[in-house]
C-alpha positions in Angstrom: 6.9 22.8 -125.8 8.5 24.5 -122.9 9.5 22.5 -119.8 6.7 24.3 -117.7 4.0 23.4 -120.3 5.2 19.8 -120.5 5.0 19.5 -116.7 1.5 21.0 -116.7 0.4 18.6 -119.5 1.8 15.6 -117.6 0.0 16.7 -114.4 -3.4 16.8 -116.2 -2.8 13.6 -118.2 -5.8 11.2 -118.5 -5.1 7.6 -119.6 -7.0 4.4 -120.4 -7.2 1.6 -117.9 -4.7 -0.3 -120.0 -2.1 2.5 -119.9 -2.7 3.1 -116.2 -2.1 -0.6 -115.6 1.2 -0.3 -117.4 2.2 3.0 -115.7 1.3 2.1 -112.1 1.4 -1.7 -112.1 -2.1 -2.1 -110.7 -5.0 -4.1 -112.1 -8.0 -2.8 -114.0 -10.2 -4.0 -111.2 -8.2 -2.0 -108.7 -8.6 1.2 -110.7 -12.3 0.5 -111.1 -12.7 0.0 -107.3 -10.7 3.1 -106.5 -12.7 5.2 -108.9 -16.0 3.8 -107.6 -14.9 4.7 -104.0 -13.9 8.2 -105.3 -10.3 7.7 -104.2 -9.0 8.5 -107.7 -10.5 10.6 -110.5 -11.9 8.8 -113.5 -14.2 9.9 -116.4 -16.4 7.9 -118.7 -16.8 9.0 -122.3 -19.2 6.7 -123.9 -17.9 3.2 -123.2 -14.3 4.4 -122.7 -13.0 5.3 -119.2 -10.0 7.6 -118.6 -8.1 7.8 -115.3 -6.3 11.0 -114.1 -2.6 10.2 -113.5 -2.2 12.9 -110.9 -5.0 11.5 -108.8 -3.4 8.1 -108.8 0.0 9.5 -107.9 -1.7 11.5 -105.0 -3.4 8.4 -103.8 -0.1 6.4 -103.8 1.6 9.3 -102.0 -1.1 9.2 -99.3 -0.6 5.4 -98.9 3.2 5.9 -98.7 2.7 8.5 -95.9 0.5 6.1 -94.0 3.1 3.3 -94.4 5.9 5.3 -92.8 
């Protein structure tokens, strides 16, 4: 896979709550609340929920900008 394709795949990566917790250090409840408030993108497939990594990163960047 080329570097450009790998970057594109990473930008559109969807992960479970458990993996999102590990990646971002936030709780499942926090992800659930942010998704419900439409601050991050999440999708339900049956009983499974997937969180879009790029939306979490964008949300954290927004918070960082407000912090400065």
